[in-house]
C-alpha positions in Angstrom: 160.5 -119.9 -146.8 156.8 -120.3 -147.5 154.3 -120.1 -144.7 153.3 -123.7 -145.1 156.9 -124.8 -145.0 157.5 -122.7 -141.8 154.5 -124.3 -140.2 155.7 -127.8 -141.1 159.2 -127.1 -139.7 157.9 -125.6 -136.5 155.3 -128.3 -135.9 157.9 -131.0 -136.6 160.4 -129.6 -134.1 157.8 -129.0 -131.4 156.2 -132.3 -132.1 159.5 -134.1 -131.8 160.2 -132.4 -128.5 156.7 -133.4 -127.2 157.2 -137.0 -128.5 160.6 -137.2 -126.8 159.0 -136.0 -123.6 156.4 -138.8 -123.8 159.1 -141.4 -124.5 161.2 -140.0 -121.6 158.3 -140.2 -119.2 157.4 -143.7 -120.3 161.1 -144.8 -119.9 161.4 -143.3 -116.5 158.0 -144.3 -115.0 157.1 -147.3 -117.1 153.9 -148.0 -119.0 152.2 -150.0 -116.2 152.1 -147.0 -113.9 149.7 -145.4 -116.3 147.0 -147.6 -114.9 147.7 -146.8 -111.3 148.7 -143.2 -110.8 146.1 -140.6 -111.9 148.6 -137.7 -111.7 150.9 -139.6 -114.1 148.0 -140.3 -116.4 147.1 -136.7 -116.6 150.7 -135.7 -117.4 150.7 -138.2 -120.2 147.3 -137.1 -121.5 148.3 -133.4 -121.4 151.4 -134.3 -123.5 149.3 -136.3 -125.9 146.9 -133.4 -126.3 149.8 -131.0 -126.7 151.0 -132.3 -130.0 147.7 -131.8 -131.9 147.0 -128.5 -130.2 150.4 -127.1 -131.1 149.9 -128.4 -134.6 146.5 -126.6 -134.8 147.9 -123.4 -133.4 150.8 -123.3 -135.8 148.4 -124.1 -138.7 146.2 -121.2 -137.8 149.0 -118.8 -137.2 150.9 -119.4 -140.4 148.0 -120.0 -142.8 145.4 -117.5 -141.7 144.6 -116.2 -145.2 143.6 -118.7 -147.9 145.4 -116.5 -150.4 148.7 -117.6 -148.7 148.2 -121.1 -150.1 149.0 -121.5 -153.8 148.8 -124.4 -156.2 152.3 -125.6 -155.2 151.3 -125.6 -151.6 148.1 -127.6 -152.3 150.1 -130.1 -154.4 152.6 -130.5 -151.6 149.8 -131.0 -149.0 148.2 -133.7 -151.2 151.5 -135.5 -151.6 152.3 -135.3 -147.9 149.5 -137.7 -147.3 151.7 -140.4 -148.7 154.3 -139.8 -146.0 151.6 -139.6 -143.4 150.1 -143.0 -144.4 153.5 -144.6 -144.5 154.3 -143.2 -141.0 151.0 -144.6 -139.6 151.4 -148.0 -141.3 155.0 -148.4 -140.0 154.1 -147.3 -136.5 151.2 -149.8 -136.3 153.4 -152.5 -137.7 156.1 -151.7 -135.1 153.5 -151.9 -132.3 152.2 -155.2 -133.5 155.6 -156.8 -133.8 156.9 -155.4 -130.5 153.8 -156.2 -128.4 153.5 -159.7 -130.0 157.0 -160.5 -129.1 156.9 -159.0 -125.6 153.6 -160.6 -124.6 153.8 -163.8 -126.6 154.1 -166.0 -123.6 151.2 -164.5 -121.7 148.9 -164.5 -124.7 147.4 -161.2 -123.8 148.4 -157.5 -124.2 147.5 -155.1 -121.3 144.5 -152.9 -122.2 146.5 -149.7 -121.5 148.4 -150.3 -124.8 145.2 -149.6 -126.8 145.3 -146.0 -125.5 149.0 -145.7 -126.1 148.7 -147.1 -129.7 145.9 -144.7 -130.5 147.7 -141.6 -129.2 151.0 -142.6 -130.8 149.2 -142.9 -134.2 147.9 -139.4 -133.8 151.4 -138.1 -132.9 153.0 -140.0 -135.8 150.3 -138.8 -138.2 151.0 -135.1 -137.3 154.8 -135.6 -137.4 154.8 -137.5 -140.7 152.5 -134.9 -142.3 155.0 -132.2 -141.4 157.9 -134.3 -142.6 156.0 -135.0 -145.9 155.5 -131.2 -146.4 159.2 -130.5 -145.8 160.2 -133.3 -148.2 157.7 -131.9 -150.8 159.3 -128.5 -150.7 162.8 -130.0 -150.8 161.9 -132.0 -153.9 160.3 -129.0 -155.6 163.3 -126.8 -154.8 165.7 -129.5 -156.0 163.9 -129.9 -159.3 163.5 -126.2 -160.0 
């Protein structure tokens, strides 16, 4: 397994665990508590920071030497951007549809959702890039 492929797999697994943790905390405590409880807010912020930090650490650990990245890896990285853009686009579309339907009667969406949308896009971006890299290796191996 190539170092880039390992990094993508590890970051996808860890990112999914952290994302599941975020969803679990929001399910248990609710989104509205994010405005009121500072302890809860700091837990959420630390989880949000955790995904990009873990991704950065895994990137540095597995790709320390530029010589480890060959043309195939560069091509896969470039193509993974397509998956990343699709992930971001679909997540934003989901946010728009869900929030429009939930808050249609009130005519306004609580401000806290701006922060949640921004951080979720960061998380989705990281996860979808990792997924795009894994798909790229799978396609290259299948066609070889």
